[in-house]
N, C-alpha and C positions, 0 to 999 in steps of 0.2 A: 418520471420515474412514481412509483407508489409502492408506498410500503408493503402492500399487497404481494410485490412481485419477489420479495425476499426472501428466499429458503436456500439452505445450505450455501448462504452467499459467502461470507467471512468466516476465515477461518481464527481461532487462537493458535500459537505457535511454541513446541516443545523442542526445544535447542539440545542436541547432544554432543558437547567434547570429545575429544578421543582420552584426554586429561581424566574424566570421570566427574567434570563440571556438566549440569544440567537444569536449565532452568524453562519457568513458563516465561513467555515474555512477547508481547505486540499482536499484532494481527497479521494474516495476510489472504488471498485471493486469488482465481485462476482469473486467466486473460487469455485472449487470443489473438495471434498477432502473427503478421503474413500467413504462414501456409501451418505453422505450430501453437501449440499449447503450451503455455508456462504458469509454473506456480511464482508469484511475486510478494514480494516482501520489504523488511526494511533492513538493508546491513548494519546501519547502526544498531541494532539488537545486539551485534556479536561485540557485546565490550560491556563497561560499567551498566549502560543504559539499558540493558536486557539482564544484570544481574550478575556479568562476569568479571572475574577479578580483575583482566586486562583487554584492551580494546585489540581485537581482532584486522592487523592487517590486510588491505582486501588478497597480497599476492600469498598469504598464508592461510587462505581459508579452505583452500581443498584439502593441505595436511594436517588441518586442525579439526575440523568439523566431521562427525561421524554422521549425522544424520538430522534431515528438518522434521519434524513430524506437524501436520497440517492438521488439528483436530476441531469437529464441529462441536461449539459448546452445546451441553444438553441432548446432547443423543449420544449413541456407543457408535461412533463412525469417526474415521481419521485412515489418512495417507501418508505417506513418509518421500520425502526426495534425499538424494543423497550427493556427494562431492561430482558426480559422475556425472550429475545432470544439471548443474551449473553450468549458466548460458551465456550470463554477462552480468557485470554490474556496473552501472552507470549512477555515477556518484552517489546516493544513498539507495539507488534503486539494484536489489536483487534479484538475478531471474531464473530460476530452477525451470529446465524442459521437462514435460511431463510425459513420460512414456505412455503411447496407446491402450496400455494394459491396464492403466488406473482411471482412463475414463470413465465417467460415471455419471449419469444425466441425472442424477438426484445433486448434482451440482451446478451452480449457475456460471457459466462462462461470461465475463464481460468482454468487450471487443475497446480497441484502443482508439480514444477522440481524436479527431481532424480536427480539434480547435487550436487555434495559434495566439499568441499572445506578442506582439512586438516589444525589443527591449524599451528601455524605460517607459512603460506605458503600463496601463490597467485594463486597456481596452481589449476586447475579447472579438476575434476578425473571423470568418466564414468565408471564404474566397474574396476577401478583399473588405468584407462588410460588416460593421459593426452586429451583435449582436447581447444577449442577456449575459452579464456576470454573473449569475446564480448557478451556485456548483453545490454538490450534497458529501456528506461522509457518510459512508456506512459502515456500524460500529454496531455495539451489545448495548442493549439498556433494558433493564428489568427483566432482565432472562430471554430476550428476543431480541431479533434484528431489526436495527432501525437506521432512519434515517436523519441526518442533521444537515440545515442549513447551513452554507456558508457563502459569503458573498467577497469575491475577488478585489483584495484592497491594491494591489502591484507583483512587483517584482523586487528581491532583493537578494545579491550575487545570487547563487545557483539555485535560490526558493523563491515560491511564490507565495506571496502573504494573501492569507484570507482571514477576513473578520467572521466572529461566530455570532448567528442568528440568534442563538440561545444561549443561555447561562447554561453550558451543561462541562464535566470535569473529564475532558480528555486525555488524563493521564492514563496511561496504558492503550491508547490507539494507535501509536505508532504502526507504521505499514497496510492501516487501512486505507481502502482506495477515495480518491476524490472523482465524484464524477460529473459529469456536464448534464444538463437538463435532458438530453436524450438517453441518460442513463449508461454511456461509457464511460471507461476511466480515461481521467488526465491528467492525474497524480498522485503520489502517496503521501501519507502523512511522515513528516521527518521530526517536527516539533512544534513544542507550545514555546510562547515567549510573550514578556510583559511589553507594549511599547506605549509609553505613556501612559499607563493604567488600564491601557485597555489588553486583557488577553487573544493573542490573536495565534494563527495554524501557519506553519511554515510549511509545504508541501514542495515535493521533487517531482518534477514533469517528468512522467516517461516518454520516449522516445523510440521509434522503430531502431531495430540494431543495424547497427551500420551509421548511423546519426549521432 
């Protein structure tokens, strides 16, 4: 994966609620899984972390959300998905099915990674064999999309933990894609936290629907 591959890759979110609240929060991206295409972002943005008064429960999203607008920063370009497009909410992963009418070749579409990480280990496996544990987060820096290298540190509860390989402030990167070495999506950014003085990144793995 190279920075030259990035164009229309990640979006900033503008979220509209029925009570009139509106917030610009976090990131999202487009991903193909099975035979459908989805807009993927972080569910926890529907709460104080996203700038809203209260956390919105998963079962209340459909009756609370008006639309989720995906904006390409620095370009007059965007599209919107609504509650009728919600496909699934897996932990912190929120999936909106993208109607075929919204298809746009200018937007990069990721594919789901096939990497596996066994419980209680930081080994990354493909077909039972150890591979590199290097990953990349796609976000914005200095007005353009950029790759930020991460190193897998392990697993904690429902999250995969990554060490930062550069001193970068990841605030506002929630919902951004964490890619494997081949450029496929492994997880989304869910939080940043301090681990004995080291700032690390917690990400939620994306799993095929039905798993």
